[in-house]
C-alpha positions in Angstrom: 64.1 11.7 17.9 63.7 8.9 15.5 60.4 8.2 15.9 59.2 12.5 15.8 56.9 13.2 13.4 55.8 16.8 12.1 52.6 17.3 13.7 50.3 15.5 15.8 46.6 16.8 15.7 44.9 16.6 18.8 40.9 15.3 17.9 39.6 14.2 14.9 36.3 15.7 14.8 35.7 18.1 12.0 39.1 20.3 12.4 41.1 17.4 13.2 39.6 15.5 9.9 40.5 19.1 7.9 44.0 19.1 9.4 45.1 15.5 8.4 43.7 16.9 4.7 45.8 19.4 4.0 49.0 17.7 6.1 48.6 14.5 4.0 48.2 16.6 1.2 51.1 18.2 1.7 53.4 15.5 2.4 54.0 16.0 6.3 54.0 12.8 8.6 51.7 13.4 11.0 49.0 11.4 13.1 45.8 12.1 14.8 45.0 11.4 18.5 40.9 11.1 19.3 39.9 10.4 22.5 37.1 8.2 21.9 36.3 5.2 19.5 35.5 7.1 16.2 37.0 9.7 14.6 33.7 12.0 14.6 34.1 14.9 17.5 31.8 15.8 19.8 28.7 14.8 17.4 27.8 11.6 18.5 26.9 13.1 22.2 24.7 15.7 20.4 21.0 15.4 20.9 19.5 12.8 18.6 16.9 14.9 15.9 20.0 17.7 15.6 20.1 19.1 12.1 22.6 20.8 10.5 22.2 24.5 10.0 23.8 24.4 6.4 22.2 22.2 3.8 24.7 19.6 2.0 25.7 21.5 -0.4 27.6 23.7 1.8 28.7 21.3 4.2 31.3 19.1 3.3 35.3 18.9 4.1 38.2 19.4 1.5 38.6 16.8 -0.6 34.9 14.3 -0.4 31.6 15.5 -1.0 28.5 15.7 1.5 26.5 12.6 0.1 22.8 12.7 -0.5 20.2 15.3 -2.3 23.0 19.0 -2.1 20.0 20.8 -0.3 18.9 18.9 2.4 19.7 19.2 5.8 21.8 16.7 7.0 20.8 14.8 10.5 23.2 13.8 13.4 23.7 10.1 12.2 24.5 11.1 8.2 27.1 13.7 9.3 29.0 11.2 11.4 29.0 8.5 9.3 29.6 11.3 6.6 33.0 11.5 9.3 34.0 8.3 9.5 33.5 7.6 5.1 36.2 10.7 4.8 38.3 9.2 7.5 38.3 5.5 5.2 38.4 7.6 1.8 41.3 9.6 3.1 42.9 6.5 4.4 43.8 9.2 7.7 46.3 8.2 10.4 44.1 8.2 13.5 44.5 6.3 17.0 41.0 6.3 18.4 40.9 5.7 22.4 43.5 8.3 22.8 42.6 10.8 25.1 46.1 13.9 25.2 46.0 15.2 28.9 49.7 16.5 28.5 51.7 18.4 26.0 55.1 19.2 26.9 58.1 21.2 25.3 61.4 19.7 24.9 63.6 22.1 22.9 62.0 22.5 19.6 59.9 19.0 20.5 56.9 18.1 21.7 56.3 15.4 23.9 52.3 14.4 23.8 51.0 12.3 26.4 48.1 10.1 26.0 45.3 9.1 29.4 46.7 5.3 28.2 50.7 6.8 29.3 51.4 6.2 25.8 54.3 9.0 24.7 54.2 10.7 20.7 56.4 13.2 19.4 56.6 15.8 17.1 57.6 19.0 15.7 54.3 20.7 16.1 50.8 20.5 17.6 47.4 21.1 16.1 45.0 21.6 18.7 41.3 20.5 17.1 39.5 20.4 20.3 38.6 23.8 21.0 34.8 24.6 20.2 32.1 22.0 21.0 33.8 19.6 23.6 33.6 21.8 27.1 30.0 22.6 28.2 29.8 26.1 29.1 27.3 26.5 32.2 27.0 29.8 33.9 26.8 30.2 37.3 23.6 31.7 38.8 22.6 32.7 42.1 20.9 29.3 44.3 21.6 26.6 41.5 23.5 24.4 44.7 20.0 24.6 46.2 17.5 23.6 43.0 15.7 20.3 43.5 15.1 19.9 39.9 16.9 18.4 37.0 20.3 21.1 35.8 22.2 20.0 32.7 23.2 21.3 29.6 22.6 20.8 26.1 25.4 18.3 25.7 24.1 16.3 27.8 20.5 16.4 26.1 19.4 13.3 23.5 15.3 13.2 23.5 12.3 14.3 24.7 11.4 11.0 26.7 12.7 11.9 30.0 10.7 14.9 30.1 6.9 14.1 29.3 4.3 16.7 31.0 7.1 18.5 33.3 7.6 22.0 32.8 11.0 22.7 31.3 13.1 25.8 31.0 15.4 26.0 28.0 17.9 28.9 28.9 19.7 30.4 25.2 18.6 31.9 22.5 20.6 30.0 19.6 20.0 27.0 17.1 20.4 24.8 19.0 17.9 26.0 22.3 15.4 26.8 19.9 15.6 23.2 18.2 15.4 21.2 22.0 12.6 23.5 23.0 10.7 23.0 19.7 10.7 19.1 20.0 10.1 19.5 24.0 7.0 21.8 23.5 5.6 19.3 21.9 5.2 17.3 24.9 5.8 19.4 27.7 4.9 23.3 29.4 8.6 24.9 27.3 9.8 28.2 28.2 12.9 29.5 26.5 14.8 32.0 29.2 16.7 34.6 27.5 18.2 37.5 28.5 17.2 39.5 25.1 14.6 38.8 22.5 15.2 36.1 20.0 16.7 37.3 16.6 15.4 35.0 13.5 17.3 35.0 10.3 15.0 33.9 7.5 16.7 30.4 6.7 16.2 30.8 2.5 15.8 33.9 1.1 14.2 34.4 -2.8 14.2 30.6 -2.8 17.8 29.8 -1.7 19.2 28.6 1.2 20.7 31.2 3.3 24.3 29.9 3.2 23.9 30.6 -0.6 24.0 34.6 0.1 26.6 34.6 2.6 28.6 32.5 0.2 28.4 34.5 -2.8 28.8 37.4 -1.1 31.9 36.5 1.1 30.0 37.4 4.2 30.5 33.8 5.6 34.7 34.0 5.3 35.3 37.8 5.8 37.5 38.3 9.1 34.8 39.0 11.6 36.4 37.6 14.2 34.4 35.9 17.8 32.0 38.9 18.3 30.0 37.7 14.7 30.7 34.7 15.1 29.3 34.0 18.7 26.3 35.6 17.1 23.2 34.0 18.3 20.6 34.7 15.7 18.5 31.8 14.9 18.2 30.2 11.4 14.3 29.2 10.6 11.7 28.1 7.4 9.1 30.3 10.0 8.2 27.0 12.7 9.9 28.3 14.9 9.0 31.8 14.8 5.7 30.9 14.8 5.8 28.6 17.7 7.3 31.6 20.0 4.5 34.0 19.2 1.6 30.6 19.6 3.6 30.6 22.7 5.1 26.5 22.1 7.7 27.3 23.9 7.4 31.0 25.0 10.0 33.0 25.7 10.6 34.9 28.5 13.2 37.0 30.1 15.9 35.2 31.8 15.5 34.2 35.5 17.1 35.8 38.5 18.1 33.2 40.9 17.6 29.6 41.9 15.0 28.8 44.7 14.6 25.6 46.0 12.0 24.2 44.0 12.5 26.4 40.5 13.1 29.9 39.3 12.4 33.0 40.3 11.7 35.2 36.9 12.6 38.7 36.5 9.2 40.0 37.4 9.7 39.0 40.8 7.1 35.4 40.5 9.0 32.4 41.6 7.6 29.1 39.5 7.9 25.4 40.2 10.7 23.8 37.7 10.9 20.2 36.6 14.3 20.5 34.6 16.6 23.0 33.4 18.7 23.1 30.3 21.2 25.4 29.4 21.8 26.0 25.8 24.7 28.4 26.1 27.6 26.8 24.1 31.1 25.9 25.0 34.1 26.8 26.1 37.7 26.2 24.9 39.0 22.5 25.7 42.7 23.0 25.7 43.6 22.0 28.7 46.0 19.9 28.0 48.5 22.4 27.1 48.2 24.0 30.3 51.7 22.6 31.2 52.9 25.1 28.3 53.7 27.9 29.4 51.9 31.0 28.4 50.2 29.0 26.4 46.5 29.8 27.3 45.7 32.7 29.6 44.3 32.1 32.6 40.6 31.8 32.0 42.0 28.5 29.7 41.6 30.7 25.8 43.7 30.1 23.3 46.1 33.1 23.0 46.3 32.6 19.4 45.4 34.6 16.0 44.2 33.0 13.5 45.2 29.9 14.4 49.0 30.6 15.6 50.1 31.0 19.4 51.5 33.9 19.6 53.4 32.4 22.6 54.7 29.4 21.2 56.0 27.8 18.3 55.0 25.4 17.1 51.5 25.5 18.6 48.1 25.7 15.9 44.9 25.9 16.3 42.0 24.8 14.2 38.2 25.0 14.1 38.1 27.7 17.2 34.6 29.4 17.5 35.5 33.5 15.8 39.2 32.1 14.7 39.6 33.6 11.7 36.3 34.1 10.0 31.6 33.6 10.7 31.9 30.1 9.9 35.4 29.2 11.3 33.8 26.6 14.0 31.6 24.8 11.4 32.0 22.1 8.5 31.8 24.5 6.2 34.1 27.0 7.2 37.1 24.6 9.1 38.3 23.5 6.0 39.4 27.3 5.0 41.6 27.8 7.8 43.0 24.2 8.1 44.4 24.9 4.7 45.6 28.3 6.2 46.8 27.4 9.2 49.2 24.1 8.0 50.6 26.3 5.1 52.0 28.6 8.1 52.8 24.8 10.0 54.7 23.6 6.9 56.9 26.6 6.3 57.8 26.7 10.2 59.2 23.7 10.6 60.7 22.5 6.6 
């Protein structure tokens, strides 16, 4: 078809933008389709106090350095501003407000349909929506009876609605600790985890941990999903001390909900006002269900290092553990995009 592009990128967050960089650099005709009104991925939806866990010097996408002091830890607003500047700087071809609802294959071409009813055609598709846009909320007995507030961390914004509440944050990763720590300043907060929280020093011998990950090569080793989902918390010492001082405290995961609260593992029932799940995300690739065998029954992409193992022309960038420990991060997504698009280019040209 005359208007067929080489590639359509679904999602305009860090993975989609890194993909666009290499697609443009290597002369491929592409288009990014982004569901929201700006190419910033899930970042605008995150809680207000979120900061990157890596300093600015290790938080750049390919082709543009993250601005400001290279040793500072960028805020949510700084990241969004950087993405917007990145898009303008490279003059990427982006259509915002175009949520992809369906991807079909017609011969060697892909047909991409959006919620607005617009149709696009391409020789290849990069799914770049997989890491942080579909909340994972575990099924726990009795949750339907719970009368309190129950949300995922993706819905949490700030402490304003939680003053003097009894709050439980479920999860032992960086986001769980950040949220619980700030809520503990104005509320009675517990972190519920299935195992003790593991802490990693943010700085070692005067250097941020990402310096050591980079020079040792650990950050880009092909560890895969098992290691990428490690829940160790990067800490300057603040969070570990807070847990020791029980602000917030840590409790073994509760066994079930009651009408007014939860039942803890020791058999004690407690009234709870709010539960916040900081339990990560599932791959968000529902628009691929119309492609036979592109994803499994649980909605997980069938892929190896970002290349579909079941559907020629389908690629992924930004999945957790896709090729390394850092695949789903700003610092790691560029390397994966480069790897994927080299193979994409070879297959269509």
